[in-house]
C-alpha positions in Angstrom: 65.5 -42.1 34.7 68.9 -44.0 35.5 69.4 -46.1 32.8 72.3 -48.8 32.1 74.1 -49.8 28.8 75.8 -52.7 28.5 78.8 -52.9 26.0 78.1 -56.2 24.3 80.6 -58.5 21.8 78.1 -60.2 19.4 74.5 -61.4 19.0 73.5 -63.9 21.7 75.3 -61.6 24.9 73.2 -59.0 23.7 69.8 -61.0 23.8 71.3 -61.9 27.4 71.6 -58.1 28.3 68.1 -57.7 27.2 66.6 -60.7 28.7 68.1 -59.2 31.9 67.0 -55.9 32.4 69.5 -54.0 30.3 68.2 -50.9 28.6 70.4 -50.1 25.6 73.7 -52.3 23.8 76.8 -51.3 22.6 77.5 -53.7 20.3 81.0 -54.5 19.1 83.7 -57.0 18.2 87.6 -57.7 19.2 87.0 -57.4 22.9 91.0 -57.6 23.1 91.0 -54.3 21.1 88.5 -52.3 22.9 85.6 -53.1 20.8 85.6 -52.8 16.7 82.9 -52.1 13.9 80.8 -55.4 14.3 80.8 -57.9 11.1 77.4 -56.8 8.7 76.5 -60.1 9.8 76.4 -59.6 13.0 74.0 -56.1 13.2 72.1 -57.8 10.7 71.3 -60.5 13.6 71.1 -58.4 16.2 68.1 -55.9 13.7 66.4 -59.1 14.5 66.9 -60.6 17.3 66.9 -57.7 19.8 64.6 -54.7 20.5 65.9 -52.5 22.8 68.2 -50.0 21.3 71.5 -51.5 20.0 74.0 -48.7 19.6 77.0 -50.2 16.9 80.3 -48.9 17.3 82.0 -47.6 14.4 86.0 -48.5 14.9 87.9 -49.8 12.0 90.9 -50.4 13.9 92.4 -50.6 17.5 94.7 -47.8 18.9 94.1 -44.3 19.1 91.2 -42.3 17.5 93.3 -40.1 15.3 92.2 -42.1 11.3 93.9 -41.7 7.8 91.2 -40.6 5.1 91.4 -44.4 3.9 90.0 -45.5 7.5 87.4 -42.4 7.7 86.1 -43.7 4.4 85.9 -47.1 5.6 84.0 -45.5 8.9 81.4 -42.7 6.3 80.7 -46.8 4.8 79.9 -48.4 8.0 77.7 -45.5 8.9 75.9 -45.6 6.0 75.3 -49.3 6.1 74.6 -49.2 9.9 71.7 -46.5 8.7 70.3 -48.4 6.3 69.7 -51.4 8.7 67.4 -49.3 11.1 69.8 -48.7 14.3 68.4 -45.8 16.6 72.3 -44.4 17.2 76.1 -45.5 17.5 79.3 -44.8 18.9 82.3 -43.2 17.6 84.8 -40.5 18.3 87.8 -39.1 16.1 90.4 -36.9 16.9 93.3 -35.3 15.4 97.3 -35.2 15.4 97.0 -32.3 18.5 94.2 -34.4 20.5 91.4 -32.3 20.1 87.6 -33.3 19.0 88.6 -33.7 15.2 85.4 -30.9 14.5 85.8 -31.2 10.6 85.4 -35.0 10.6 82.8 -34.8 13.1 80.5 -32.9 11.4 80.6 -34.8 8.4 79.4 -37.7 11.1 76.4 -35.5 12.7 75.2 -34.8 9.3 75.1 -38.3 7.7 74.0 -39.5 11.4 71.0 -36.9 11.3 67.8 -38.6 12.7 70.3 -40.9 14.8 71.6 -40.7 18.6 75.4 -40.6 18.4 77.6 -41.1 21.5 81.2 -40.0 21.5 82.7 -42.7 23.1 86.1 -42.6 25.2 88.2 -40.8 22.8 87.1 -37.9 25.1 89.8 -39.7 27.3 92.4 -39.0 25.6 91.4 -35.3 24.4 93.0 -32.1 25.5 90.7 -29.8 27.7 87.7 -31.8 28.7 85.9 -28.8 29.1 86.5 -27.4 25.9 85.7 -31.1 24.1 82.8 -31.4 26.0 81.1 -27.3 24.7 82.3 -28.9 21.5 80.2 -31.8 21.4 77.1 -30.2 23.1 77.3 -27.8 19.9 77.7 -30.8 17.5 74.8 -32.2 18.9 75.8 -36.0 20.1 73.5 -37.3 22.3 76.2 -38.4 25.3 79.7 -38.6 26.0 81.1 -42.1 27.4 83.7 -41.9 29.6 85.8 -42.8 32.4 86.4 -39.1 33.8 90.0 -39.2 32.0 91.3 -41.6 34.1 91.9 -45.6 33.9 88.8 -46.3 35.5 85.3 -44.4 35.8 85.7 -44.8 39.6 89.2 -42.8 39.5 87.8 -40.3 38.0 84.9 -39.6 39.5 85.9 -35.7 40.5 85.8 -35.1 36.6 83.0 -37.1 35.7 81.0 -35.0 38.6 81.9 -31.9 37.1 81.0 -32.7 33.4 77.3 -33.9 34.7 77.1 -30.4 36.7 78.4 -28.8 33.4 76.2 -30.8 30.4 73.8 -29.3 28.7 71.8 -31.5 26.4 73.7 -34.6 26.5 74.6 -36.9 28.8 77.8 -38.2 30.7 78.0 -41.8 31.1 80.3 -43.5 33.2 82.1 -46.5 31.9 85.6 -48.6 32.3 85.2 -50.4 35.4 81.5 -49.6 36.3 80.5 -53.1 38.2 77.8 -54.2 40.8 80.5 -53.0 43.8 80.8 -49.7 42.7 77.5 -49.2 40.8 76.1 -47.0 43.8 79.0 -44.7 43.5 77.9 -43.9 40.4 74.3 -42.9 41.3 75.4 -40.9 44.4 77.6 -38.4 42.2 74.4 -37.8 40.2 75.3 -39.8 37.4 71.8 -41.4 35.5 73.4 -43.4 32.3 76.0 -45.6 33.3 78.3 -48.5 31.0 79.3 -51.7 32.0 80.5 -54.6 30.4 78.6 -57.3 33.2 81.0 -60.0 31.5 82.2 -63.2 32.7 84.5 -65.8 31.0 83.4 -68.8 29.9 84.7 -71.9 29.0 84.7 -73.3 24.9 82.2 -76.6 24.5 85.3 -78.1 22.9 86.6 -81.4 24.5 89.6 -81.7 22.0 92.3 -78.8 22.6 95.2 -78.6 20.3 98.3 -77.4 21.9 100.9 -75.4 21.0 99.0 -73.7 18.7 98.0 -70.0 18.8 95.7 -68.1 16.6 96.7 -65.1 18.2 99.7 -63.0 19.1 99.5 -63.2 22.2 100.5 -66.7 22.8 99.8 -66.6 26.7 96.1 -65.9 25.7 94.3 -68.7 26.4 92.0 -69.3 23.5 89.2 -72.0 24.9 87.6 -69.5 27.3 85.4 -66.4 25.7 84.0 -63.0 27.4 80.1 -63.1 27.7 77.6 -60.8 29.7 76.6 -62.2 32.6 73.0 -61.6 33.1 72.7 -62.0 36.6 75.5 -59.1 36.9 73.1 -57.2 34.8 70.3 -57.6 36.3 71.5 -57.1 39.3 72.6 -53.7 38.4 70.0 -52.8 36.6 68.4 -53.7 40.0 70.2 -51.1 42.3 70.0 -48.5 40.0 65.6 -48.7 39.9 65.6 -48.6 43.5 64.8 -44.6 43.2 67.4 -43.5 46.3 68.2 -40.2 46.1 70.3 -38.5 43.6 73.1 -36.5 45.4 75.0 -34.6 43.2 78.6 -33.4 44.2 
């Protein structure tokens, strides 16, 4: 069965994704950072309001995925809280200084997450030797790998995505990064059964008063009176395409 995971930056977006037919939510904060660990309040609200599986991301900062000991301690504390709240899974990724899977730390993560689904996120796209990493993550017992095929977009990474999907045993390869309604059929035709999309739109702030000349962001050109939200119509349309039952073509 094909599954559509929607990346949601907030509980309201997660509710929209569920109502529109998403199968699973990746819950994040900080879209300009590519997704950081949600707050405790966000996590607790999501547990109350969303009934489809919600997998929070565990990522303490933006940038690379090689973490200090202090950052790793924070991640383990976040994992403990997510587990206590009863989430069925989470999203995480750790690399070492040479760009390989940080096996000792991932082993700790997997022990702490026993009984939960673990998605290894797009840290995979920055790692050395993706085929070796695939085997290592399989041996660790992760449920899936979220990847663009080590390219800027998953559509550009389709050759590696096909190869990973062909070789994968015991875990799923989930395509993400630039997966949208206009290209979803390409991933279906490639034999991928799990897709990850933000299905997003920019919406305007309800504020009528707009203070000029003061920015809360280091990017002074950033429009702080619009924000990214899930487009429910796009989610529904993507899910409809995925549910048509067209024959799967494995390249």
